[in-house]
N, C-alpha and C positions, 0 to 999 in steps of 0.2 A: 296467466298471472295467477300465482298460489294465493287462494283464499283465506288462508289463516294467517298471513304477516304482508297481503299486499305486494309481495315480492314477487318478479319476474321468475318462470320457468329455469331451473338449473342451466339448460345451453343456450337460453335467450341471455340468460345473466353471463354466460361466460362470454360469451360476441360481444356483449354490450361494455362489459367491462376491458375486452381489449379493445374496444374500440377508443373507450376513455382514455385509455393509457396511451395510445397512440399519440391522440390530442396534447396529452400532459407531455409526451416525450418532444412533440413538436414544438409546442410553446416554451420549452425548456431551450431548445436548439435557438431558439429565437430569444432568449433571454427576458421571457415573461414569468418570470419566476412567480409572481402571484398567481396568476392565472393557471399555469402550470401546475401549482400545488391544488389550488380547487378542482383541476380535472382529475388530478392523481386519488384525491380526496374520494370523488365519487367513484372513481373505479374501486378501489379500495373498498369502501360502504357497498358497492351491489354486491360484491362477493361476500362480505362479512353478515350479507344477508341470507344469505343461502345456507343449507345443513352441508356440512365439509363432506358428509359421505355421500350426497347426490352429487358431486362435483367430479368431472374428471381429472385423472394424475394431473393433466395440463393446467389445469387452474389453478394445482399449488404452485405450479413455476411462477405461472402469472402475478399470484399474490405475493410470491417474493421479489419479482421484477419490479412491479410496483411498490412496493416499498424499500427497495433499494434506490429507486429514482426517487421517492420521495426522501430520502435522506442527502441525496446530493442536493434537491433544491434547497432543502432548509437551510443546508452550508452555506447559500449564496445571502442568506439572510445577515448573519455574522452578528445574532443578536441571541440573549441568553436563552429566551424562550424557546426560538428554534433549537438552538442546540440543545437545548435540553429534551424536548421531542424527539428530534434527531437518535438520541442515546436511547431514551425507551423504544424507538421502534427497533436499534440496533440490539439492543436486549432480548425482545421479542422474536427476533429472528434468528437469535443464537441456538434458539430450543427446535426451530424447523428447517432452517436451510443446511442443504446438504455441501454446499461450496466453502466451507469454512475461510479459504484462501481468499474469496471477494469479499467477504464477510470483514475481515482482517483491514483489508486494504480500507474498507467502509470507517472501521474504527479509526486507521491512522490518520484521515482526511478529520476527523471527527477531532482526536489527541492534537492535531497541526493546528487549533485554534487557539490550545493552551502551550505557553511557550516553558511551561512548568513543568511540564507532566514527562521530564525527562524517562522514568522509569518504566512508566505505562508504554510509552512509546517503544523504548525497546524490546520489551517482552512481547508486544505486536509484531515488531519488527522480526522479531529472530524465529518467531513462529511464522512468519510468511517465508524466512531465507531457508527455511528448513523444510518445507513443505511443496512451496511454489515450483512450478517446471518450468525449467531455466530455458530461457531463448535471448535476444538480441533485445527485443524488447523488454522483457521482464527484467532482465540484468538492469538495463538502463533506469528501470522504475525501480529496482531494488539500491542502487547508488545514490539516486535520487532522495529517497528517504533517509539514506543514509547521512548527507548531507544536511537534512532537514533536525535528524538526532544530533550532529555534530554541534549546530548552534544551540542544542541545550546541552550536552556532555560529550566531549570528546573521546572521552575512555568508553563510555558505551559503544560511539558510533565504532572504536577500533575493534571492540570484542564482536560487535557485529560483523565488521570487516575479516575477522582473523577467522571467526564461524562459516561465513560466507568463501571465503578461501580453502580454509582447510578440509571442510567437509561436503563442498558442494562442486567448485570452478575445479577443482585440482583433480575431482574426480571424473571428469569430461574431457573430450579429445576438442577442445577449443582455448587455443594459444592466446585469441584475441581478449577471450574472457580473463585471462589470467594474468595479463596483461593492463586491462582497463580497473581490473580489481588493484593490482598492484598499484600503480601509480596513486588511487585513491586511498589506498594504506598509506604510502608513503607522504602523498600532501597532506593526509590529514596529521601524523606527527610531525611534519614541519610546519606546522600552521598552527600548532597546540602548544602554547607554552608548559602547560602540566605533563605534556608527553615528552619534550625534550629530552628530557634523563632516561627514556628507555632505549637506548641506542641499541645494545646487545640484542634485547628482544627485536628490535625491526632486524638485524643481520640473522639473527636465527630463522626469521621469517623469509627472509632471501635464500637463505642456505636449503630449507625446505623446499622452496618453489624450484629450486636447482634441482633437487634431487628427485623430486616429484612429477616433473615436466620430462618428457622425454625430446621436445623440439625445442627450438632457441628460441629466445626474446627475440624481438625484433631490435634492432639496432637503437629506436627511436625509444623504444619503451626502456631499454637497457641505459639509456644514455639519461633519460631522466630521472629513474629511480638513483642512478648514482650522484646526478649532479643535488635530489635531496638529500640523500644519505650524508654526503660530504658536509652539505648544511648543517645537519643535525651535529655532526660530528663538533663542526667549529662552535659549537652551541647558540647559532643564531637560528631567529625565529621568523619565517616570514610572515608577513599581514596576511589574511584570508583574501583569496583569489578565486576561487571556485565559487558557484551558485548553482 
């Protein structure tokens, strides 16, 4: 025990904080949110009682994990005070965390509570699209957030999809990713009344895909895109079906 502030020794503090963090995560997995928050707060307070210079590098990563998890717990509360506290933690993390993509994903979760925050949602998602490592899972996650953005502003959703396609997906040798992005782009066009007049832009985008893709698109993807493009030309707008 440190006699000056009644805090445990650094090595003991790290072990105790890690144990409390695991209890908090367990409570979160069981949907015991209030209990999870209490254990996570205790874990954070123990690390905060230490001089950072006395702790190992791993302690900084542990503290970051505790704060990330705390934000996720606070999001479950859906009340103004919890969201405000979550934002405060997020801002605190900005100057500490090395993984900016993870932090951006937390911001998207927080922005998801506010249906009016279209521009902020776009800016954060745009950063994620430009910097995240692309994989099947991450592409699915991006397209999920695109659909969330589309509920707020279809044009901003199209801007994200255009960036995703032209600056990331078309540079990868993954025809399946091109197809998934293409279908989402065309869906966004044909279900958004304010995008219906942009037929020429859609056709140019399709031409770009053909020019930059060595492999042929699958029959199903081509058929779906053609049907939707014909719908745009006919002036019809479909009701939203994706979720």
